[in-house]
Phi, psi and omega in degrees: 000131181252165175296328178297319179294320177300318179298322176297316179296322177295321177297319177296320179294318176303315179297312180299319179298320180290337181265351184273130179260164174065030171268140177287160177302323179296317179296316179297314181298319180298314179294315180297320179296318179295320179294323178294323177298319178295314179303316179298316180297321180291321178296324180282352183055026179254154176262137177241119184281133176064185175084294184291316178300314180300318179301314181294322178295322177294317177299315181301318182294327179284335182264351191308312183285320187271335185218072185299323180293317178294321178301318179298315180296318178296319179297321178296321177295317179300318177299317180296319178301317180297319184290328181258359173082028177259000000 
């Protein structure tokens, strides 16, 4: 898994987020903050161990019942984070 692939997944997640209805402001803010952390880590070209993958997995578990498509997109990002070590 490359950082380029992670960026593609983040773009897909941004798209899915913009198309998802009935998300609370808190849920949207939580996802956007986590995505910004990833963007910052990628810009710094640094690896950050743990944390971000865990954050995405927690978000996915909270969205699982109400937003399955968004949960899938979040899970794919979490998998990519684990594979590249961010």
